[in-house]
PDB file of N, CA, C and O in Angstrom:
ATOM      1  N   MET A   1      18.398   4.258  -3.672  1.00  0.00           N
ATOM      2  CA  MET A   1      18.001   3.006  -4.280  1.00  0.00           C
ATOM      3  C   MET A   1      17.134   3.304  -5.506  1.00  0.00           C
ATOM      4  O   MET A   1      16.184   4.083  -5.427  1.00  0.00           O
ATOM      5  N   LEU A   2      17.460   2.696  -6.605  1.00  0.00           N
ATOM      6  CA  LEU A   2      16.657   2.858  -7.812  1.00  0.00           C
ATOM      7  C   LEU A   2      15.464   1.917  -7.749  1.00  0.00           C
ATOM      8  O   LEU A   2      15.554   0.814  -7.209  1.00  0.00           O
ATOM      9  N   ILE A   3      14.372   2.357  -8.296  1.00  0.00           N
ATOM     10  CA  ILE A   3      13.175   1.526  -8.331  1.00  0.00           C
ATOM     11  C   ILE A   3      12.558   1.653  -9.714  1.00  0.00           C
ATOM     12  O   ILE A   3      12.625   2.713 -10.338  1.00  0.00           O
ATOM     13  N   ASP A   4      11.973   0.601 -10.176  1.00  0.00           N
ATOM     14  CA  ASP A   4      11.322   0.577 -11.478  1.00  0.00           C
ATOM     15  C   ASP A   4       9.988   1.319 -11.360  1.00  0.00           C
ATOM     16  O   ASP A   4       9.023   0.785 -10.812  1.00  0.00           O
ATOM     17  N   THR A   5       9.938   2.549 -11.875  1.00  0.00           N
ATOM     18  CA  THR A   5       8.706   3.331 -11.767  1.00  0.00           C
ATOM     19  C   THR A   5       7.560   2.662 -12.521  1.00  0.00           C
ATOM     20  O   THR A   5       6.398   2.809 -12.141  1.00  0.00           O
ATOM     21  N   GLY A   6       7.879   1.933 -13.578  1.00  0.00           N
ATOM     22  CA  GLY A   6       6.848   1.194 -14.302  1.00  0.00           C
ATOM     23  C   GLY A   6       6.202   0.143 -13.424  1.00  0.00           C
ATOM     24  O   GLY A   6       4.987  -0.049 -13.472  1.00  0.00           O
ATOM     25  N   ARG A   7       7.009  -0.541 -12.619  1.00  0.00           N
ATOM     26  CA  ARG A   7       6.467  -1.549 -11.697  1.00  0.00           C
ATOM     27  C   ARG A   7       5.559  -0.878 -10.673  1.00  0.00           C
ATOM     28  O   ARG A   7       4.472  -1.375 -10.379  1.00  0.00           O
ATOM     29  N   VAL A   8       6.007   0.250 -10.132  1.00  0.00           N
ATOM     30  CA  VAL A   8       5.188   0.977  -9.159  1.00  0.00           C
ATOM     31  C   VAL A   8       3.862   1.373  -9.802  1.00  0.00           C
ATOM     32  O   VAL A   8       2.805   1.203  -9.193  1.00  0.00           O
ATOM     33  N   LEU A   9       3.906   1.894 -11.013  1.00  0.00           N
ATOM     34  CA  LEU A   9       2.687   2.301 -11.707  1.00  0.00           C
ATOM     35  C   LEU A   9       1.766   1.106 -11.938  1.00  0.00           C
ATOM     36  O   LEU A   9       0.559   1.209 -11.719  1.00  0.00           O
ATOM     37  N   ARG A  10       2.314  -0.018 -12.373  1.00  0.00           N
ATOM     38  CA  ARG A  10       1.494  -1.211 -12.607  1.00  0.00           C
ATOM     39  C   ARG A  10       0.824  -1.676 -11.318  1.00  0.00           C
ATOM     40  O   ARG A  10      -0.350  -2.048 -11.330  1.00  0.00           O
ATOM     41  N   VAL A  11       1.553  -1.658 -10.215  1.00  0.00           N
ATOM     42  CA  VAL A  11       0.983  -2.102  -8.942  1.00  0.00           C
ATOM     43  C   VAL A  11      -0.089  -1.128  -8.465  1.00  0.00           C
ATOM     44  O   VAL A  11      -1.131  -1.555  -7.967  1.00  0.00           O
ATOM     45  N   ILE A  12       0.150   0.171  -8.611  1.00  0.00           N
ATOM     46  CA  ILE A  12      -0.868   1.156  -8.224  1.00  0.00           C
ATOM     47  C   ILE A  12      -2.130   0.944  -9.061  1.00  0.00           C
ATOM     48  O   ILE A  12      -3.242   1.041  -8.541  1.00  0.00           O
ATOM     49  N   ALA A  13      -1.964   0.657 -10.341  1.00  0.00           N
ATOM     50  CA  ALA A  13      -3.112   0.445 -11.226  1.00  0.00           C
ATOM     51  C   ALA A  13      -3.933  -0.765 -10.799  1.00  0.00           C
ATOM     52  O   ALA A  13      -5.126  -0.835 -11.097  1.00  0.00           O
ATOM     53  N   GLU A  14      -3.317  -1.715 -10.110  1.00  0.00           N
ATOM     54  CA  GLU A  14      -4.022  -2.909  -9.648  1.00  0.00           C
ATOM     55  C   GLU A  14      -4.767  -2.683  -8.334  1.00  0.00           C
ATOM     56  O   GLU A  14      -5.547  -3.537  -7.911  1.00  0.00           O
ATOM     57  N   MET A  15      -4.533  -1.540  -7.686  1.00  0.00           N
ATOM     58  CA  MET A  15      -5.240  -1.249  -6.439  1.00  0.00           C
ATOM     59  C   MET A  15      -6.731  -1.117  -6.741  1.00  0.00           C
ATOM     60  O   MET A  15      -7.102  -0.571  -7.780  1.00  0.00           O
ATOM     61  N   PRO A  16      -7.588  -1.608  -5.848  1.00  0.00           N
ATOM     62  CA  PRO A  16      -9.033  -1.456  -6.068  1.00  0.00           C
ATOM     63  C   PRO A  16      -9.413   0.013  -6.225  1.00  0.00           C
ATOM     64  O   PRO A  16      -8.845   0.883  -5.565  1.00  0.00           O
ATOM     65  N   GLY A  17     -10.367   0.279  -7.094  1.00  0.00           N
ATOM     66  CA  GLY A  17     -10.816   1.642  -7.326  1.00  0.00           C
ATOM     67  C   GLY A  17     -11.223   2.340  -6.043  1.00  0.00           C
ATOM     68  O   GLY A  17     -11.885   1.749  -5.190  1.00  0.00           O
ATOM     69  N   GLY A  18     -10.834   3.578  -5.908  1.00  0.00           N
ATOM     70  CA  GLY A  18     -11.171   4.347  -4.726  1.00  0.00           C
ATOM     71  C   GLY A  18     -10.242   4.138  -3.547  1.00  0.00           C
ATOM     72  O   GLY A  18     -10.319   4.869  -2.560  1.00  0.00           O
ATOM     73  N   GLN A  19      -9.358   3.142  -3.636  1.00  0.00           N
ATOM     74  CA  GLN A  19      -8.415   2.895  -2.543  1.00  0.00           C
ATOM     75  C   GLN A  19      -7.299   3.928  -2.601  1.00  0.00           C
ATOM     76  O   GLN A  19      -6.776   4.240  -3.671  1.00  0.00           O
ATOM     77  N   GLN A  20      -6.948   4.449  -1.444  1.00  0.00           N
ATOM     78  CA  GLN A  20      -5.852   5.399  -1.339  1.00  0.00           C
ATOM     79  C   GLN A  20      -4.819   4.814  -0.395  1.00  0.00           C
ATOM     80  O   GLN A  20      -5.158   4.051   0.509  1.00  0.00           O
ATOM     81  N   ALA A  21      -3.560   5.168  -0.602  1.00  0.00           N
ATOM     82  CA  ALA A  21      -2.500   4.670   0.272  1.00  0.00           C
ATOM     83  C   ALA A  21      -1.356   5.665   0.302  1.00  0.00           C
ATOM     84  O   ALA A  21      -1.054   6.319  -0.696  1.00  0.00           O
ATOM     85  N   SER A  22      -0.732   5.767   1.451  1.00  0.00           N
ATOM     86  CA  SER A  22       0.479   6.585   1.521  1.00  0.00           C
ATOM     87  C   SER A  22       1.603   5.789   0.878  1.00  0.00           C
ATOM     88  O   SER A  22       1.512   4.569   0.738  1.00  0.00           O
ATOM     89  N   ALA A  23       2.647   6.477   0.494  1.00  0.00           N
ATOM     90  CA  ALA A  23       3.800   5.791  -0.093  1.00  0.00           C
ATOM     91  C   ALA A  23       4.351   4.752   0.881  1.00  0.00           C
ATOM     92  O   ALA A  23       4.781   3.679   0.459  1.00  0.00           O
ATOM     93  N   ALA A  24       4.344   5.059   2.177  1.00  0.00           N
ATOM     94  CA  ALA A  24       4.857   4.121   3.180  1.00  0.00           C
ATOM     95  C   ALA A  24       3.994   2.863   3.260  1.00  0.00           C
ATOM     96  O   ALA A  24       4.523   1.753   3.320  1.00  0.00           O
ATOM     97  N   MET A  25       2.662   3.029   3.260  1.00  0.00           N
ATOM     98  CA  MET A  25       1.769   1.865   3.300  1.00  0.00           C
ATOM     99  C   MET A  25       1.942   1.023   2.046  1.00  0.00           C
ATOM    100  O   MET A  25       1.995  -0.205   2.112  1.00  0.00           O
ATOM    101  N   PHE A  26       2.028   1.688   0.916  1.00  0.00           N
ATOM    102  CA  PHE A  26       2.204   1.010  -0.362  1.00  0.00           C
ATOM    103  C   PHE A  26       3.505   0.211  -0.359  1.00  0.00           C
ATOM    104  O   PHE A  26       3.523  -0.960  -0.740  1.00  0.00           O
ATOM    105  N   ALA A  27       4.591   0.850   0.074  1.00  0.00           N
ATOM    106  CA  ALA A  27       5.902   0.197   0.110  1.00  0.00           C
ATOM    107  C   ALA A  27       5.875  -1.016   1.023  1.00  0.00           C
ATOM    108  O   ALA A  27       6.420  -2.066   0.680  1.00  0.00           O
ATOM    109  N   SER A  28       5.253  -0.883   2.169  1.00  0.00           N
ATOM    110  CA  SER A  28       5.173  -1.985   3.121  1.00  0.00           C
ATOM    111  C   SER A  28       4.364  -3.151   2.553  1.00  0.00           C
ATOM    112  O   SER A  28       4.767  -4.307   2.676  1.00  0.00           O
ATOM    113  N   ALA A  29       3.236  -2.851   1.938  1.00  0.00           N
ATOM    114  CA  ALA A  29       2.363  -3.893   1.399  1.00  0.00           C
ATOM    115  C   ALA A  29       3.000  -4.660   0.251  1.00  0.00           C
ATOM    116  O   ALA A  29       2.713  -5.842   0.061  1.00  0.00           O
ATOM    117  N   TYR A  30       3.859  -4.001  -0.512  1.00  0.00           N
ATOM    118  CA  TYR A  30       4.442  -4.638  -1.688  1.00  0.00           C
ATOM    119  C   TYR A  30       5.941  -4.882  -1.555  1.00  0.00           C
ATOM    120  O   TYR A  30       6.634  -5.087  -2.552  1.00  0.00           O
ATOM    121  N   ALA A  31       6.438  -4.859  -0.322  1.00  0.00           N
ATOM    122  CA  ALA A  31       7.850  -5.156  -0.021  1.00  0.00           C
ATOM    123  C   ALA A  31       8.814  -4.334  -0.879  1.00  0.00           C
ATOM    124  O   ALA A  31       9.723  -4.873  -1.510  1.00  0.00           O
ATOM    125  N   MET A  32       8.594  -3.020  -0.887  1.00  0.00           N
ATOM    126  CA  MET A  32       9.457  -2.107  -1.625  1.00  0.00           C
ATOM    127  C   MET A  32      10.069  -1.111  -0.647  1.00  0.00           C
ATOM    128  O   MET A  32       9.559  -0.925   0.459  1.00  0.00           O
ATOM    129  N   ASP A  33      11.151  -0.478  -1.051  1.00  0.00           N
ATOM    130  CA  ASP A  33      11.811   0.531  -0.234  1.00  0.00           C
ATOM    131  C   ASP A  33      10.941   1.791  -0.166  1.00  0.00           C
ATOM    132  O   ASP A  33      10.544   2.337  -1.196  1.00  0.00           O
ATOM    133  N   GLU A  34      10.652   2.241   1.050  1.00  0.00           N
ATOM    134  CA  GLU A  34       9.741   3.373   1.255  1.00  0.00           C
ATOM    135  C   GLU A  34      10.206   4.659   0.572  1.00  0.00           C
ATOM    136  O   GLU A  34       9.416   5.325  -0.097  1.00  0.00           O
ATOM    137  N   SER A  35      11.470   5.008   0.734  1.00  0.00           N
ATOM    138  CA  SER A  35      11.945   6.259   0.129  1.00  0.00           C
ATOM    139  C   SER A  35      11.959   6.164  -1.394  1.00  0.00           C
ATOM    140  O   SER A  35      11.703   7.153  -2.079  1.00  0.00           O
ATOM    141  N   ALA A  36      12.256   4.987  -1.921  1.00  0.00           N
ATOM    142  CA  ALA A  36      12.254   4.802  -3.369  1.00  0.00           C
ATOM    143  C   ALA A  36      10.835   4.909  -3.925  1.00  0.00           C
ATOM    144  O   ALA A  36      10.628   5.483  -4.994  1.00  0.00           O
ATOM    145  N   VAL A  37       9.864   4.361  -3.204  1.00  0.00           N
ATOM    146  CA  VAL A  37       8.467   4.467  -3.644  1.00  0.00           C
ATOM    147  C   VAL A  37       8.019   5.922  -3.613  1.00  0.00           C
ATOM    148  O   VAL A  37       7.362   6.390  -4.543  1.00  0.00           O
ATOM    149  N   ALA A  38       8.369   6.638  -2.551  1.00  0.00           N
ATOM    150  CA  ALA A  38       8.004   8.059  -2.457  1.00  0.00           C
ATOM    151  C   ALA A  38       8.582   8.834  -3.636  1.00  0.00           C
ATOM    152  O   ALA A  38       7.904   9.676  -4.225  1.00  0.00           O
ATOM    153  N   GLU A  39       9.827   8.550  -3.974  1.00  0.00           N
ATOM    154  CA  GLU A  39      10.465   9.211  -5.115  1.00  0.00           C
ATOM    155  C   GLU A  39       9.779   8.830  -6.425  1.00  0.00           C
ATOM    156  O   GLU A  39       9.543   9.684  -7.279  1.00  0.00           O
ATOM    157  N   ALA A  40       9.459   7.540  -6.579  1.00  0.00           N
ATOM    158  CA  ALA A  40       8.827   7.063  -7.810  1.00  0.00           C
ATOM    159  C   ALA A  40       7.444   7.676  -8.003  1.00  0.00           C
ATOM    160  O   ALA A  40       7.119   8.121  -9.104  1.00  0.00           O
ATOM    161  N   VAL A  41       6.619   7.706  -6.947  1.00  0.00           N
ATOM    162  CA  VAL A  41       5.274   8.254  -7.120  1.00  0.00           C
ATOM    163  C   VAL A  41       5.311   9.762  -7.362  1.00  0.00           C
ATOM    164  O   VAL A  41       4.461  10.301  -8.071  1.00  0.00           O
ATOM    165  N   THR A  42       6.282  10.433  -6.780  1.00  0.00           N
ATOM    166  CA  THR A  42       6.437  11.867  -7.037  1.00  0.00           C
ATOM    167  C   THR A  42       6.790  12.096  -8.503  1.00  0.00           C
ATOM    168  O   THR A  42       6.257  13.002  -9.144  1.00  0.00           O
ATOM    169  N   GLU A  43       7.690  11.272  -9.028  1.00  0.00           N
ATOM    170  CA  GLU A  43       8.064  11.371 -10.444  1.00  0.00           C
ATOM    171  C   GLU A  43       6.881  11.027 -11.347  1.00  0.00           C
ATOM    172  O   GLU A  43       6.629  11.720 -12.332  1.00  0.00           O
ATOM    173  N   LEU A  44       6.157   9.959 -11.012  1.00  0.00           N
ATOM    174  CA  LEU A  44       4.995   9.570 -11.811  1.00  0.00           C
ATOM    175  C   LEU A  44       3.940  10.677 -11.821  1.00  0.00           C
ATOM    176  O   LEU A  44       3.324  10.940 -12.854  1.00  0.00           O
ATOM    177  N   ALA A  45       3.733  11.318 -10.686  1.00  0.00           N
ATOM    178  CA  ALA A  45       2.764  12.418 -10.609  1.00  0.00           C
ATOM    179  C   ALA A  45       3.225  13.611 -11.440  1.00  0.00           C
ATOM    180  O   ALA A  45       2.412  14.264 -12.094  1.00  0.00           O
ATOM    181  N   ALA A  46       4.512  13.893 -11.417  1.00  0.00           N
ATOM    182  CA  ALA A  46       5.054  15.021 -12.181  1.00  0.00           C
ATOM    183  C   ALA A  46       4.826  14.843 -13.682  1.00  0.00           C
ATOM    184  O   ALA A  46       4.719  15.822 -14.420  1.00  0.00           O
ATOM    185  N   HIS A  47       4.754  13.592 -14.123  1.00  0.00           N
ATOM    186  CA  HIS A  47       4.551  13.304 -15.547  1.00  0.00           C
ATOM    187  C   HIS A  47       3.094  12.978 -15.875  1.00  0.00           C
ATOM    188  O   HIS A  47       2.775  12.625 -17.011  1.00  0.00           O
ATOM    189  N   GLY A  48       2.211  13.098 -14.880  1.00  0.00           N
ATOM    190  CA  GLY A  48       0.785  12.916 -15.128  1.00  0.00           C
ATOM    191  C   GLY A  48       0.289  11.488 -15.138  1.00  0.00           C
ATOM    192  O   GLY A  48      -0.778  11.219 -15.691  1.00  0.00           O
ATOM    193  N   TYR A  49       1.030  10.556 -14.540  1.00  0.00           N
ATOM    194  CA  TYR A  49       0.615   9.153 -14.537  1.00  0.00           C
ATOM    195  C   TYR A  49      -0.192   8.753 -13.308  1.00  0.00           C
ATOM    196  O   TYR A  49      -0.992   7.820 -13.380  1.00  0.00           O
ATOM    197  N   VAL A  50      -0.002   9.436 -12.186  1.00  0.00           N
ATOM    198  CA  VAL A  50      -0.769   9.163 -10.968  1.00  0.00           C
ATOM    199  C   VAL A  50      -1.220  10.485 -10.359  1.00  0.00           C
ATOM    200  O   VAL A  50      -0.638  11.542 -10.606  1.00  0.00           O
ATOM    201  N   ASP A  51      -2.266  10.392  -9.562  1.00  0.00           N
ATOM    202  CA  ASP A  51      -2.736  11.544  -8.801  1.00  0.00           C
ATOM    203  C   ASP A  51      -2.275  11.387  -7.362  1.00  0.00           C
ATOM    204  O   ASP A  51      -2.402  10.316  -6.768  1.00  0.00           O
ATOM    205  N   LEU A  52      -1.739  12.467  -6.811  1.00  0.00           N
ATOM    206  CA  LEU A  52      -1.345  12.497  -5.410  1.00  0.00           C
ATOM    207  C   LEU A  52      -2.176  13.548  -4.697  1.00  0.00           C
ATOM    208  O   LEU A  52      -2.587  14.541  -5.296  1.00  0.00           O
ATOM    209  N   SER A  53      -2.419  13.324  -3.425  1.00  0.00           N
ATOM    210  CA  SER A  53      -3.085  14.329  -2.608  1.00  0.00           C
ATOM    211  C   SER A  53      -2.182  15.550  -2.522  1.00  0.00           C
ATOM    212  O   SER A  53      -0.961  15.409  -2.446  1.00  0.00           O
ATOM    213  N   PRO A  54      -2.764  16.748  -2.532  1.00  0.00           N
ATOM    214  CA  PRO A  54      -1.921  17.946  -2.402  1.00  0.00           C
ATOM    215  C   PRO A  54      -1.263  18.048  -1.028  1.00  0.00           C
ATOM    216  O   PRO A  54      -0.322  18.819  -0.842  1.00  0.00           O
ATOM    217  N   VAL A  55      -1.755  17.274  -0.074  1.00  0.00           N
ATOM    218  CA  VAL A  55      -1.199  17.290   1.277  1.00  0.00           C
ATOM    219  C   VAL A  55      -0.609  15.916   1.582  1.00  0.00           C
ATOM    220  O   VAL A  55      -1.319  14.910   1.565  1.00  0.00           O
ATOM    221  N   ALA A  56       0.686  15.881   1.859  1.00  0.00           N
ATOM    222  CA  ALA A  56       1.340  14.615   2.214  1.00  0.00           C
ATOM    223  C   ALA A  56       1.027  14.288   3.669  1.00  0.00           C
ATOM    224  O   ALA A  56       0.732  15.180   4.464  1.00  0.00           O
ATOM    225  N   CYS A  57       1.092  13.028   4.003  1.00  0.00           N
ATOM    226  CA  CYS A  57       0.906  12.605   5.385  1.00  0.00           C
ATOM    227  C   CYS A  57       2.268  12.177   5.928  1.00  0.00           C
ATOM    228  O   CYS A  57       3.269  12.239   5.214  1.00  0.00           O
ATOM    229  N   GLU A  58       2.308  11.750   7.170  1.00  0.00           N
ATOM    230  CA  GLU A  58       3.606  11.365   7.722  1.00  0.00           C
ATOM    231  C   GLU A  58       4.180  10.131   7.035  1.00  0.00           C
ATOM    232  O   GLU A  58       5.367   9.841   7.183  1.00  0.00           O
ATOM    233  N   GLY A  59       3.360   9.405   6.290  1.00  0.00           N
ATOM    234  CA  GLY A  59       3.828   8.247   5.540  1.00  0.00           C
ATOM    235  C   GLY A  59       4.286   8.601   4.135  1.00  0.00           C
ATOM    236  O   GLY A  59       4.493   7.718   3.303  1.00  0.00           O
ATOM    237  N   GLY A  60       4.444   9.897   3.868  1.00  0.00           N
ATOM    238  CA  GLY A  60       4.891  10.335   2.548  1.00  0.00           C
ATOM    239  C   GLY A  60       3.722  10.758   1.678  1.00  0.00           C
ATOM    240  O   GLY A  60       2.622  10.985   2.181  1.00  0.00           O
ATOM    241  N   PRO A  61       3.954  10.866   0.367  1.00  0.00           N
ATOM    242  CA  PRO A  61       2.886  11.281  -0.547  1.00  0.00           C
ATOM    243  C   PRO A  61       1.693  10.324  -0.454  1.00  0.00           C
ATOM    244  O   PRO A  61       1.873   9.113  -0.330  1.00  0.00           O
ATOM    245  N   MET A  62       0.486  10.869  -0.515  1.00  0.00           N
ATOM    246  CA  MET A  62      -0.732  10.059  -0.495  1.00  0.00           C
ATOM    247  C   MET A  62      -1.145   9.786  -1.932  1.00  0.00           C
ATOM    248  O   MET A  62      -1.458  10.709  -2.684  1.00  0.00           O
ATOM    249  N   ILE A  63      -1.145   8.517  -2.305  1.00  0.00           N
ATOM    250  CA  ILE A  63      -1.484   8.090  -3.661  1.00  0.00           C
ATOM    251  C   ILE A  63      -3.004   8.010  -3.771  1.00  0.00           C
ATOM    252  O   ILE A  63      -3.649   7.272  -3.026  1.00  0.00           O
ATOM    253  N   LEU A  64      -3.570   8.771  -4.699  1.00  0.00           N
ATOM    254  CA  LEU A  64      -5.018   8.779  -4.890  1.00  0.00           C
ATOM    255  C   LEU A  64      -5.456   7.828  -5.997  1.00  0.00           C
ATOM    256  O   LEU A  64      -6.601   7.377  -6.003  1.00  0.00           O
ATOM    257  N   GLY A  65      -4.572   7.520  -6.925  1.00  0.00           N
ATOM    258  CA  GLY A  65      -4.912   6.605  -8.004  1.00  0.00           C
ATOM    259  C   GLY A  65      -4.153   6.917  -9.278  1.00  0.00           C
ATOM    260  O   GLY A  65      -3.319   7.821  -9.326  1.00  0.00           O
ATOM    261  N   VAL A  66      -4.462   6.149 -10.301  1.00  0.00           N
ATOM    262  CA  VAL A  66      -3.803   6.271 -11.598  1.00  0.00           C
ATOM    263  C   VAL A  66      -4.672   7.140 -12.510  1.00  0.00           C
ATOM    264  O   VAL A  66      -5.896   7.007 -12.525  1.00  0.00           O
ATOM    265  N   THR A  67      -4.039   8.013 -13.255  1.00  0.00           N
ATOM    266  CA  THR A  67      -4.749   8.881 -14.198  1.00  0.00           C
ATOM    267  C   THR A  67      -5.061   8.087 -15.472  1.00  0.00           C
ATOM    268  O   THR A  67      -4.514   7.002 -15.674  1.00  0.00           O
ATOM    269  N   PRO A  68      -5.930   8.616 -16.325  1.00  0.00           N
ATOM    270  CA  PRO A  68      -6.167   7.951 -17.609  1.00  0.00           C
ATOM    271  C   PRO A  68      -4.864   7.758 -18.401  1.00  0.00           C
ATOM    272  O   PRO A  68      -4.686   6.735 -19.062  1.00  0.00           O
ATOM    273  N   ARG A  69      -3.965   8.729 -18.335  1.00  0.00           N
ATOM    274  CA  ARG A  69      -2.673   8.591 -19.023  1.00  0.00           C
ATOM    275  C   ARG A  69      -1.894   7.398 -18.454  1.00  0.00           C
ATOM    276  O   ARG A  69      -1.298   6.625 -19.204  1.00  0.00           O
ATOM    277  N   GLY A  70      -1.902   7.259 -17.136  1.00  0.00           N
ATOM    278  CA  GLY A  70      -1.215   6.139 -16.497  1.00  0.00           C
ATOM    279  C   GLY A  70      -1.835   4.804 -16.874  1.00  0.00           C
ATOM    280  O   GLY A  70      -1.123   3.835 -17.136  1.00  0.00           O
ATOM    281  N   ARG A  71      -3.166   4.754 -16.901  1.00  0.00           N
ATOM    282  CA  ARG A  71      -3.852   3.505 -17.283  1.00  0.00           C
ATOM    283  C   ARG A  71      -3.528   3.137 -18.733  1.00  0.00           C
ATOM    284  O   ARG A  71      -3.347   1.963 -19.054  1.00  0.00           O
ATOM    285  N   ALA A  72      -3.456   4.142 -19.602  1.00  0.00           N
ATOM    286  CA  ALA A  72      -3.108   3.880 -21.001  1.00  0.00           C
ATOM    287  C   ALA A  72      -1.701   3.309 -21.097  1.00  0.00           C
ATOM    288  O   ALA A  72      -1.463   2.390 -21.882  1.00  0.00           O
ATOM    289  N   TRP A  73      -0.751   3.844 -20.302  1.00  0.00           N
ATOM    290  CA  TRP A  73       0.618   3.330 -20.313  1.00  0.00           C
ATOM    291  C   TRP A  73       0.631   1.883 -19.844  1.00  0.00           C
ATOM    292  O   TRP A  73       1.280   1.037 -20.459  1.00  0.00           O
ATOM    293  N   VAL A  74      -0.077   1.592 -18.761  1.00  0.00           N
ATOM    294  CA  VAL A  74      -0.116   0.225 -18.229  1.00  0.00           C
ATOM    295  C   VAL A  74      -0.702  -0.719 -19.271  1.00  0.00           C
ATOM    296  O   VAL A  74      -0.171  -1.808 -19.486  1.00  0.00           O
ATOM    297  N   HIS A  75      -1.795  -0.313 -19.923  1.00  0.00           N
ATOM    298  CA  HIS A  75      -2.435  -1.148 -20.938  1.00  0.00           C
ATOM    299  C   HIS A  75      -1.483  -1.414 -22.101  1.00  0.00           C
ATOM    300  O   HIS A  75      -1.344  -2.556 -22.540  1.00  0.00           O
ATOM    301  N   THR A  76      -0.829  -0.369 -22.599  1.00  0.00           N
ATOM    302  CA  THR A  76       0.109  -0.509 -23.714  1.00  0.00           C
ATOM    303  C   THR A  76       1.282  -1.393 -23.330  1.00  0.00           C
ATOM    304  O   THR A  76       1.685  -2.258 -24.108  1.00  0.00           O
ATOM    305  N   HIS A  77       1.827  -1.193 -22.157  1.00  0.00           N
ATOM    306  CA  HIS A  77       2.968  -1.983 -21.694  1.00  0.00           C
ATOM    307  C   HIS A  77       2.569  -3.451 -21.554  1.00  0.00           C
ATOM    308  O   HIS A  77       3.340  -4.343 -21.909  1.00  0.00           O
ATOM    309  N   HIS A  78       1.371  -3.701 -21.040  1.00  0.00           N
ATOM    310  CA  HIS A  78       0.883  -5.077 -20.882  1.00  0.00           C
ATOM    311  C   HIS A  78       0.738  -5.747 -22.248  1.00  0.00           C
ATOM    312  O   HIS A  78       1.092  -6.915 -22.407  1.00  0.00           O
ATOM    313  N   GLN A  79       0.220  -5.014 -23.233  1.00  0.00           N
ATOM    314  CA  GLN A  79       0.061  -5.562 -24.582  1.00  0.00           C
ATOM    315  C   GLN A  79       1.416  -5.903 -25.191  1.00  0.00           C
ATOM    316  O   GLN A  79       1.558  -6.932 -25.852  1.00  0.00           O
ATOM    317  N   GLN A  80       2.423  -5.036 -24.972  1.00  0.00           N
ATOM    318  CA  GLN A  80       3.754  -5.279 -25.523  1.00  0.00           C
ATOM    319  C   GLN A  80       4.383  -6.518 -24.902  1.00  0.00           C
ATOM    320  O   GLN A  80       5.086  -7.258 -25.589  1.00  0.00           O
ATOM    321  N   GLN A  81       4.145  -6.758 -23.625  1.00  0.00           N
ATOM    322  CA  GLN A  81       4.726  -7.919 -22.954  1.00  0.00           C
ATOM    323  C   GLN A  81       4.083  -9.213 -23.423  1.00  0.00           C
ATOM    324  O   GLN A  81       4.717 -10.268 -23.381  1.00  0.00           O
ATOM    325  N   ARG A  82       2.831  -9.149 -23.869  1.00  0.00           N
ATOM    326  CA  ARG A  82       2.133 -10.357 -24.317  1.00  0.00           C
ATOM    327  C   ARG A  82       2.607 -10.809 -25.685  1.00  0.00           C
ATOM    328  O   ARG A  82       2.425 -11.972 -26.045  1.00  0.00           O
ATOM    329  N   HIS A  83       3.221  -9.903 -26.467  1.00  0.00           N
ATOM    330  CA  HIS A  83       3.662 -10.261 -27.831  1.00  0.00           C
ATOM    331  C   HIS A  83       5.104 -10.658 -27.856  1.00  0.00           C
ATOM    332  O   HIS A  83       5.636 -10.987 -28.916  1.00  0.00           O
TER     333      HIS A  83
END
């Protein structure tokens, strides 16, 4: 299943600061496919947009938060949508 990695990044950026979630918890909370979210966050981490824990849990990759690069992308994308 394909998933919009930009949407995943935007939703992660909206998580309260310091909140961590496994890909499975994230997928469940936002009604997304668990395996697609795991794939998306892995891809986002590979490109430096999110931080993942070096140790995965049984719920998949553990999302630690959005990097400054990821926040900049979200901000730029939000500005483009407003115009």
